[in-house]
Structures are given as C-alpha cells and as structure tokens.
DSSP file (Angstrom, degrees, kcal/mol; ACC not computed):
  #  RESIDUE AA STRUCTURE BP1 BP2  ACC     N-H-->O    O-->H-N    N-H-->O    O-->H-N    TCO  KAPPA ALPHA  PHI   PSI    X-CA   Y-CA   Z-CA
    1    1 A M              0   0    0      0, 0.0     2,-0.1     0, 0.0     0, 0.0   0.000 360.0 360.0 360.0 130.7  -15.1    5.6   14.3
    2    2 A R     >  -     0   0    0      1,-0.1     4,-1.7     4,-0.0     3,-0.2  -0.394 360.0-116.5 -78.5 157.7  -18.7    6.5   13.8
    3    3 A I  H  > S+     0   0    0      1,-0.2     4,-2.6     2,-0.2     5,-0.2   0.886 115.8  56.7 -60.6 -40.3  -21.2    4.1   12.1
    4    4 A Q  H  > S+     0   0    0      1,-0.2     4,-2.5     2,-0.2    -1,-0.2   0.889 105.6  50.7 -60.5 -39.4  -21.7    6.5    9.2
    5    5 A E  H  > S+     0   0    0      2,-0.2     4,-2.4     1,-0.2    -1,-0.2   0.880 109.8  50.5 -65.7 -37.8  -17.9    6.5    8.5
    6    6 A I  H  X S+     0   0    0     -4,-1.7     4,-2.2     2,-0.2    -2,-0.2   0.924 111.2  48.1 -64.9 -44.4  -17.9    2.7    8.5
    7    7 A I  H  X S+     0   0    0     -4,-2.6     4,-2.2     2,-0.2    -2,-0.2   0.922 112.9  47.9 -62.6 -44.8  -20.8    2.6    6.1
    8    8 A E  H  X S+     0   0    0     -4,-2.5     4,-2.6     1,-0.2    -1,-0.2   0.898 110.4  52.5 -63.2 -40.4  -19.1    5.2    3.8
    9    9 A G  H  X S+     0   0    0     -4,-2.4     4,-2.4     1,-0.2    -1,-0.2   0.896 109.4  48.9 -61.8 -40.8  -15.9    3.2    3.9
   10   10 A K  H  X S+     0   0    0     -4,-2.2     4,-2.6     2,-0.2    -2,-0.2   0.898 111.1  49.8 -66.6 -40.3  -17.7    0.0    2.9
   11   11 A K  H  X S+     0   0    0     -4,-2.2     4,-2.2     2,-0.2    -2,-0.2   0.925 111.5  49.0 -62.1 -44.1  -19.4    1.8    0.0
   12   12 A E  H  X S+     0   0    0     -4,-2.6     4,-2.0     1,-0.2    -2,-0.2   0.910 112.2  48.4 -62.3 -43.0  -16.1    3.2   -1.1
   13   13 A W  H  X S+     0   0    0     -4,-2.4     4,-2.8     2,-0.2    -2,-0.2   0.906 109.9  51.6 -66.0 -41.7  -14.5   -0.2   -0.9
   14   14 A R  H  X S+     0   0    0     -4,-2.6     4,-2.2     1,-0.2    -1,-0.2   0.904 110.5  48.6 -62.1 -40.9  -17.3   -1.9   -2.9
   15   15 A A  H  X S+     0   0    0     -4,-2.2     4,-1.8     2,-0.2    -1,-0.2   0.891 111.2  51.4 -64.5 -38.6  -17.0    0.8   -5.6
   16   16 A H  H  X S+     0   0    0     -4,-2.0     4,-1.8     2,-0.2    -2,-0.2   0.939 110.2  47.8 -62.4 -48.7  -13.2    0.1   -5.6
   17   17 A V  H  X S+     0   0    0     -4,-2.8     4,-2.5     1,-0.2    -2,-0.2   0.871 108.2  55.8 -61.9 -38.2  -13.7   -3.7   -6.0
   18   18 A A  H  X S+     0   0    0     -4,-2.2     4,-1.2     1,-0.2    -1,-0.2   0.885 105.8  51.6 -62.9 -38.1  -16.2   -3.1   -8.8
   19   19 A R  H  X S+     0   0    0     -4,-1.8     4,-0.5     2,-0.2     3,-0.3   0.906 109.7  49.6 -64.2 -40.9  -13.6   -1.1  -10.7
   20   20 A V  H >< S+     0   0    0     -4,-1.8     3,-1.5     1,-0.2    -2,-0.2   0.931 109.2  51.5 -62.5 -45.1  -11.1   -3.9  -10.3
   21   21 A K  H 3< S+     0   0    0     -4,-2.5    -1,-0.2     1,-0.3    -2,-0.2   0.730 102.9  60.4 -66.1 -21.8  -13.6   -6.5  -11.5
   22   22 A A  H 3< S+     0   0    0     -4,-1.2    -1,-0.3    -3,-0.3    -2,-0.2   0.625  88.4  93.7 -79.9 -13.5  -14.3   -4.3  -14.6
   23   23 A L  S << S-     0   0    0     -3,-1.5     5,-0.1    -4,-0.5    38,-0.1  -0.393  91.7 -90.4 -75.1 155.9  -10.6   -4.6  -15.7
   24   24 A P     >  -     0   0    0      0, 0.0     4,-2.2     0, 0.0     3,-0.4  -0.249  44.6-102.6 -59.9 157.8   -9.5   -7.3  -18.1
   25   25 A Q  H  > S+     0   0    0      1,-0.2     4,-2.4     2,-0.2     5,-0.2   0.863 119.9  52.4 -54.0 -44.7   -8.4  -10.6  -16.5
   26   26 A D  H  > S+     0   0    0      1,-0.2     4,-2.0     2,-0.2    -1,-0.2   0.890 110.7  48.3 -63.6 -37.5   -4.7  -10.0  -16.8
   27   27 A Y  H  > S+     0   0    0     -3,-0.4     4,-2.8     2,-0.2    -1,-0.2   0.892 109.8  52.7 -66.9 -39.8   -5.0   -6.6  -15.2
   28   28 A Q  H  X S+     0   0    0     -4,-2.2     4,-2.6     2,-0.2    -2,-0.2   0.916 108.4  50.4 -61.9 -42.9   -7.0   -8.1  -12.3
   29   29 A I  H  X S+     0   0    0     -4,-2.4     4,-1.8     2,-0.2    -1,-0.2   0.941 113.8  43.7 -61.1 -48.4   -4.4  -10.8  -11.7
   30   30 A V  H  X S+     0   0    0     -4,-2.0     4,-2.5     1,-0.2    -2,-0.2   0.902 112.1  53.8 -66.0 -40.8   -1.6   -8.2  -11.5
   31   31 A Y  H  X S+     0   0    0     -4,-2.8     4,-2.8     1,-0.2    -1,-0.2   0.935 108.5  49.2 -58.0 -46.7   -3.7   -5.9   -9.4
   32   32 A K  H  X S+     0   0    0     -4,-2.6     4,-2.2     1,-0.2    -1,-0.2   0.866 111.2  49.6 -64.0 -35.7   -4.4   -8.6   -6.8
   33   33 A E  H  X S+     0   0    0     -4,-1.8     4,-2.4     2,-0.2    -1,-0.2   0.893 111.2  49.4 -68.4 -39.2   -0.7   -9.5   -6.7
   34   34 A I  H  X S+     0   0    0     -4,-2.5     4,-2.7     2,-0.2    -2,-0.2   0.926 110.3  51.3 -62.9 -44.4    0.2   -5.8   -6.2
   35   35 A Q  H  X S+     0   0    0     -4,-2.8     4,-2.2     1,-0.2    -2,-0.2   0.922 111.1  47.0 -59.5 -46.0   -2.4   -5.6   -3.4
   36   36 A K  H  X S+     0   0    0     -4,-2.2     4,-1.9     2,-0.2    -1,-0.2   0.912 111.2  52.5 -61.7 -42.7   -1.0   -8.7   -1.7
   37   37 A Y  H  X S+     0   0    0     -4,-2.4     4,-2.9     1,-0.2     5,-0.3   0.931 110.0  47.8 -59.2 -46.9    2.5   -7.3   -2.0
   38   38 A F  H  X S+     0   0    0     -4,-2.7     4,-3.1     1,-0.2    -1,-0.2   0.881 108.9  53.6 -64.8 -37.4    1.5   -4.0   -0.4
   39   39 A Y  H  < S+     0   0    0     -4,-2.2    -1,-0.2    -5,-0.2    -2,-0.2   0.856 114.0  43.1 -65.5 -32.5   -0.3   -5.7    2.4
   40   40 A K  H  < S+     0   0    0     -4,-1.9    -2,-0.2    -5,-0.2    -1,-0.2   0.905 118.4  42.5 -77.6 -42.5    2.9   -7.7    3.1
   41   41 A V  H  < S-     0   0    0     -4,-2.9    52,-0.5    -5,-0.2    51,-0.2   0.864 101.7-143.9 -73.9 -37.1    5.3   -4.7    2.8
   42   42 A G     <  -     0   0    0     -4,-3.1    50,-2.7    -5,-0.3     2,-0.2   0.902  19.7-169.4  83.0  45.0    3.0   -2.5    4.7
   43   43 A P  B >   -A   91   0A   0      0, 0.0     3,-1.7     0, 0.0     4,-0.4  -0.512  25.6-133.3 -63.9 135.0    2.9    1.1    3.3
   44   44 A V  G >  S+     0   0    0     46,-2.8     3,-1.8     1,-0.3     4,-0.3   0.817  99.3  71.9 -59.2 -33.0    1.0    3.1    5.9
   45   45 A E  G >  S+     0   0    0     45,-0.4     3,-1.3     1,-0.3    -1,-0.3   0.730  83.4  69.9 -59.3 -22.3   -1.0    4.8    3.2
   46   46 A L  G <  S+     0   0    0     -3,-1.7    -1,-0.3     1,-0.3     3,-0.2   0.823  96.6  51.6 -65.5 -29.1   -2.9    1.5    2.6
   47   47 A T  G <  S+     0   0    0     -3,-1.8     2,-0.5    -4,-0.4    -1,-0.3   0.458  97.1  73.4 -85.9   0.7   -4.7    1.9    5.9
   48   48 A E  S X  S-     0   0    0     -3,-1.3     3,-0.5    -4,-0.3    -1,-0.2  -0.526 117.1 -71.4-112.0  63.1   -5.7    5.5    5.0
   49   49 A G  T 3  S-     0   0    0     -2,-0.5    -1,-0.3    -3,-0.2     4,-0.2  -0.439  70.6 -62.4  83.6-160.6   -8.4    4.8    2.5
   50   50 A T  T 3> S+     0   0    0      1,-0.1     4,-3.5    -2,-0.1     5,-0.3   0.120  87.1 123.1-113.2  20.1   -7.9    3.4   -1.0
   51   51 A G  H <> S+     0   0    0     -3,-0.5     4,-2.1    -6,-0.2     5,-0.1   0.893  77.4  40.3 -51.5 -54.4   -5.8    6.3   -2.5
   52   52 A L  H  > S+     0   0    0     -7,-0.3     4,-1.5     1,-0.2    -1,-0.2   0.932 120.1  44.8 -63.7 -46.9   -2.7    4.3   -3.5
   53   53 A L  H  > S+     0   0    0      1,-0.2     4,-2.0     2,-0.2    -2,-0.2   0.873 111.8  52.6 -67.5 -36.5   -4.8    1.4   -4.8
   54   54 A S  H  X S+     0   0    0     -4,-3.5     4,-2.6     1,-0.2    -1,-0.2   0.876 105.7  55.4 -65.5 -36.4   -7.2    3.6   -6.6
   55   55 A G  H  X S+     0   0    0     -4,-2.1     4,-2.2    -5,-0.3    -1,-0.2   0.876 106.6  50.7 -62.3 -37.1   -4.3    5.4   -8.3
   56   56 A I  H  X S+     0   0    0     -4,-1.5     4,-2.7     2,-0.2    -2,-0.2   0.908 109.3  50.2 -67.0 -41.5   -3.1    2.0   -9.6
   57   57 A I  H  X S+     0   0    0     -4,-2.0     4,-3.2     2,-0.2     5,-0.2   0.916 108.5  53.0 -62.8 -41.4   -6.6    1.3  -10.9
   58   58 A D  H  X S+     0   0    0     -4,-2.6     4,-2.1     1,-0.2    -2,-0.2   0.940 111.2  46.6 -55.6 -47.6   -6.6    4.7  -12.6
   59   59 A L  H  X S+     0   0    0     -4,-2.2     4,-2.1     1,-0.2    -2,-0.2   0.905 113.7  48.0 -61.9 -43.1   -3.3    3.8  -14.3
   60   60 A F  H  X S+     0   0    0     -4,-2.7     4,-2.4     2,-0.2    -2,-0.2   0.902 109.3  52.2 -66.8 -41.6   -4.6    0.3  -15.3
   61   61 A E  H  X S+     0   0    0     -4,-3.2     4,-2.2     1,-0.2    -1,-0.2   0.898 109.8  50.0 -61.2 -39.6   -7.8    1.8  -16.7
   62   62 A E  H  X S+     0   0    0     -4,-2.1     4,-2.0    -5,-0.2    -1,-0.2   0.906 108.9  52.3 -64.1 -41.7   -5.7    4.2  -18.8
   63   63 A G  H  <>S+     0   0    0     -4,-2.1     5,-2.8     2,-0.2     4,-0.3   0.889 108.7  50.3 -60.6 -40.7   -3.6    1.2  -20.0
   64   64 A V  H ><5S+     0   0    0     -4,-2.4     3,-1.5     3,-0.2    -2,-0.2   0.935 109.1  51.0 -62.5 -46.7   -6.7   -0.6  -21.1
   65   65 A V  H 3<5S+     0   0    0     -4,-2.2    -1,-0.2     1,-0.3    -2,-0.2   0.873 110.4  49.6 -58.9 -38.1   -8.0    2.4  -23.0
   66   66 A L  T 3<5S-     0   0    0     -4,-2.0    -1,-0.3    -5,-0.1    -2,-0.2   0.496 116.1-117.2 -81.0  -2.6   -4.6    2.7  -24.8
   67   67 A G  T < 5 +     0   0    0     -3,-1.5     2,-0.2    -4,-0.3    -3,-0.2   0.733  63.2 148.4  76.2  22.8   -4.7   -1.0  -25.6
   68   68 A K      < -     0   0    0     -5,-2.8    -1,-0.2    -6,-0.2     2,-0.1  -0.609  49.4-117.5 -89.8 149.4   -1.6   -1.9  -23.6
   69   69 A G    >>  -     0   0    0     -2,-0.2     3,-1.1     1,-0.1     4,-1.0  -0.481  33.1-109.3 -74.8 157.3   -1.0   -5.2  -21.8
   70   70 A V  H >> S+     0   0    0      1,-0.3     4,-2.4     2,-0.2     3,-0.6   0.858 118.4  54.1 -61.4 -36.5   -0.7   -5.0  -18.1
   71   71 A L  H 3> S+     0   0    0      1,-0.3     4,-1.6     2,-0.2    -1,-0.3   0.686 100.9  60.5 -74.9 -15.5    3.0   -5.7  -18.1
   72   72 A E  H <4 S+     0   0    0     -3,-1.1    -1,-0.3     2,-0.2    -2,-0.2   0.781 110.4  43.1 -73.0 -27.1    3.5   -2.9  -20.6
   73   73 A V  H << S+     0   0    0     -4,-1.0    -2,-0.2    -3,-0.6    -3,-0.1   0.906 129.0  24.7 -81.8 -46.2    2.1   -0.6  -17.9
   74   74 A T  H  < S-     0   0    0     -4,-2.4    -3,-0.2     1,-0.2    -2,-0.2   0.736 104.8-123.2 -91.7 -24.1    4.0   -2.0  -14.9
   75   75 A G     <  -     0   0    0     -4,-1.6    -1,-0.2    -5,-0.3    -2,-0.1  -0.188  38.2 -75.1  89.4 165.1    7.0   -3.5  -16.5
   76   76 A R  S    S+     0   0    0      1,-0.2     2,-1.2    -2,-0.1     3,-0.2   0.787 123.0  67.3 -70.9 -26.9    8.0   -7.2  -16.2
   77   77 A D     >  +     0   0    0      1,-0.2     4,-1.8    -3,-0.1    -1,-0.2  -0.731  61.6 174.6 -96.1  88.7    9.2   -6.7  -12.6
   78   78 A V  H  > S+     0   0    0     -2,-1.2     4,-2.3     1,-0.2    -1,-0.2   0.842  75.8  58.1 -66.6 -34.3    6.0   -6.0  -10.8
   79   79 A A  H  > S+     0   0    0      2,-0.2     4,-2.8     1,-0.2    -1,-0.2   0.907 106.7  48.4 -62.8 -40.9    7.7   -5.9   -7.4
   80   80 A S  H  > S+     0   0    0      2,-0.2     4,-2.6     1,-0.2    -1,-0.2   0.890 108.5  54.8 -65.0 -38.7   10.0   -3.2   -8.5
   81   81 A F  H  X S+     0   0    0     -4,-1.8     4,-1.6     2,-0.2    -2,-0.2   0.932 111.1  45.4 -56.8 -46.6    7.0   -1.3   -9.9
   82   82 A C  H  X S+     0   0    0     -4,-2.3     4,-1.5     1,-0.2    -2,-0.2   0.927 111.0  52.1 -63.1 -46.6    5.5   -1.5   -6.4
   83   83 A D  H  X S+     0   0    0     -4,-2.8     4,-0.5     1,-0.2    -1,-0.2   0.886 107.6  52.7 -59.7 -39.0    8.7   -0.5   -4.7
   84   84 A D  H >< S+     0   0    0     -4,-2.6     3,-0.6     1,-0.2     4,-0.3   0.872 106.4  54.3 -63.7 -36.3    9.0    2.6   -6.9
   85   85 A L  H 3< S+     0   0    0     -4,-1.6    -1,-0.2     1,-0.2    -2,-0.2   0.831 120.4  30.1 -66.6 -31.4    5.4    3.6   -6.0
   86   86 A I  H >< S+     0   0    0     -4,-1.5     3,-2.0    -3,-0.2    -1,-0.2   0.244  81.8 114.9-113.1  13.3    6.1    3.5   -2.2
   87   87 A K  T << S+     0   0    0     -3,-0.6    -1,-0.1    -4,-0.5    -2,-0.1   0.799  88.1  36.5 -58.5 -29.7    9.8    4.4   -2.1
   88   88 A D  T 3  S+     0   0    0     -4,-0.3    -1,-0.3    -3,-0.2     2,-0.3   0.296 100.0 103.3-103.5   9.3    9.1    7.6   -0.3
   89   89 A S  S <  S-     0   0    0     -3,-2.0     2,-0.4     1,-0.0    -3,-0.1  -0.647  74.0-118.4 -93.6 148.0    6.3    6.2    1.8
   90   90 A K        -     0   0    0     -2,-0.3   -46,-2.8     4,-0.0   -45,-0.4  -0.668  31.7-155.7 -81.2 136.9    6.5    5.2    5.4
   91   91 A T  B  >  -A   43   0A   0     -2,-0.4     4,-2.0   -48,-0.3     5,-0.2  -0.680  30.1-111.3-108.8 165.9    5.9    1.6    6.1
   92   92 A H  H  > S+     0   0    0    -50,-2.7     4,-2.4    -2,-0.2     5,-0.2   0.847 121.1  57.8 -63.2 -32.3    4.7   -0.2    9.2
   93   93 A A  H  > S+     0   0    0    -52,-0.5     4,-2.7     2,-0.2    -1,-0.2   0.903 104.0  51.8 -63.0 -40.7    8.2   -1.7    9.3
   94   94 A D  H  > S+     0   0    0      2,-0.2     4,-2.4     1,-0.2    -2,-0.2   0.924 110.4  48.1 -60.6 -44.4    9.7    1.8    9.5
   95   95 A I  H  X S+     0   0    0     -4,-2.0     4,-2.2     1,-0.2    -2,-0.2   0.910 112.4  48.8 -63.7 -42.1    7.4    2.7   12.3
   96   96 A Y  H  X S+     0   0    0     -4,-2.4     4,-2.7     2,-0.2    -2,-0.2   0.911 110.0  51.3 -64.8 -42.3    8.3   -0.5   14.2
   97   97 A Q  H  X S+     0   0    0     -4,-2.7     4,-2.8     1,-0.2    -2,-0.2   0.919 109.9  49.8 -60.5 -43.5   12.0    0.1   13.7
   98   98 A E  H  X S+     0   0    0     -4,-2.4     4,-2.4     1,-0.2    -1,-0.2   0.913 110.9  50.1 -60.8 -42.3   11.6    3.7   15.0
   99   99 A S  H  X S+     0   0    0     -4,-2.2     4,-2.3     2,-0.2    -2,-0.2   0.918 111.3  47.8 -62.6 -44.8    9.8    2.3   18.0
  100  100 A V  H  X S+     0   0    0     -4,-2.7     4,-2.7     1,-0.2     5,-0.2   0.934 112.2  49.6 -62.0 -46.6   12.4   -0.3   18.7
  101  101 A N  H  X S+     0   0    0     -4,-2.8     4,-2.8     1,-0.2    -2,-0.2   0.897 110.4  50.3 -60.4 -41.0   15.2    2.3   18.4
  102  102 A Q  H  X S+     0   0    0     -4,-2.4     4,-2.4     2,-0.2    -1,-0.2   0.914 111.5  48.3 -63.8 -41.9   13.4    4.6   20.8
  103  103 A E  H  X S+     0   0    0     -4,-2.3     4,-2.6     2,-0.2    -2,-0.2   0.915 113.0  47.6 -64.9 -43.1   13.0    1.9   23.3
  104  104 A V  H  X S+     0   0    0     -4,-2.7     4,-2.9     2,-0.2     5,-0.2   0.934 112.8  48.8 -63.5 -46.0   16.7    0.8   23.1
  105  105 A N  H  X S+     0   0    0     -4,-2.8     4,-2.2    -5,-0.2    -2,-0.2   0.903 112.2  48.6 -60.9 -41.4   17.8    4.4   23.4
  106  106 A K  H  X S+     0   0    0     -4,-2.4     4,-2.1     2,-0.2    -1,-0.2   0.922 113.1  47.4 -64.6 -44.2   15.6    5.0   26.4
  107  107 A A  H  X S+     0   0    0     -4,-2.6     4,-2.2     1,-0.2    -2,-0.2   0.912 112.3  49.3 -63.9 -42.7   16.9    1.8   28.0
  108  108 A M  H  X S+     0   0    0     -4,-2.9     4,-2.6     1,-0.2    -1,-0.2   0.879 109.2  52.6 -65.3 -37.2   20.5    2.6   27.3
  109  109 A K  H  X S+     0   0    0     -4,-2.2     4,-2.8    -5,-0.2    -1,-0.2   0.910 108.9  50.2 -63.8 -41.5   20.0    6.1   28.8
  110  110 A N  H  X S+     0   0    0     -4,-2.1     4,-1.9     2,-0.2    -2,-0.2   0.902 111.3  48.5 -62.9 -41.0   18.6    4.6   31.9
  111  111 A V  H  X S+     0   0    0     -4,-2.2     4,-1.4     2,-0.2    -2,-0.2   0.924 113.3  47.2 -64.6 -44.8   21.6    2.2   32.2
  112  112 A T  H  X S+     0   0    0     -4,-2.6     4,-0.9     1,-0.2     3,-0.2   0.905 111.0  51.6 -63.3 -43.0   24.0    5.1   31.7
  113  113 A D  H  < S+     0   0    0     -4,-2.8     3,-0.4     1,-0.2    -1,-0.2   0.860 107.8  52.4 -62.9 -35.7   22.2    7.3   34.2
  114  114 A K  H  < S+     0   0    0     -4,-1.9    -1,-0.2     1,-0.2    -2,-0.2   0.805 104.1  57.0 -71.1 -29.2   22.4    4.5   36.8
  115  115 A K  H  <        0   0    0     -4,-1.4    -1,-0.2     1,-0.2    -2,-0.2   0.741 360.0 360.0 -72.9 -22.5   26.1    4.2   36.3
  116  116 A K     <        0   0    0     -4,-0.9    -1,-0.2    -3,-0.4    -2,-0.2   0.475 360.0 360.0 -75.8 360.0   26.6    7.9   37.2
C-alpha cells in the first residue's frame, strides 16, 4: 500500500467519523453498536473501505431528516437488522471455514492415496 493510499484512507475515515458525530445521540449509540457487531461477525466488506458503514450512515441521515427515531429505522432487533444487511456477504468466518475444509480434504486425500 502506497503512502498516498494510506493518507486518502485516513481522510476518508475522518470524514466518515465526522458524519457519525453529526448524527443525534441515539443514532450514534446504535451506529457504534452496529459497528462493533460487524467487527465481531466479520463481513469481508468492512475491510474494503467504508461502503457498508457509509450506507448505514446514509440510511440514518435519511431517518433523521424524516424525524424518525433510530429504532424506527432499524427495528427493535438491531442484530437482526445487521444480519439482514450482510446475509449475502462473505464473512471472515466463511473464509476460515472454507480454508479448514480444504485442508481437511487435502489431508484425507493424502491418507487415501497412501492406502492405495
């Protein structure tokens, strides 16, 4: 990664954080919980810029404009809201599972080949 890319990434992140801080307090609290949830669950898209998180901020900003409370936007079950957003996304857990399965299959093939 070039230095220029790092600088641009930091600028993009600072602008992202500024948008979060501009939201009402209840929206900020829910956003931070969503962010923590995603970091734990591990959708791969989180490591590819701020696209998913920026989309949530867009949705939240729209909710503010419409005068809605944050739970009117997400629903009372915020974890389900998050799961719905990433249901078709690959997670780091998925990648790890695939890796484990490939290793097991390779090892089993070696065992089978040795028996022949």
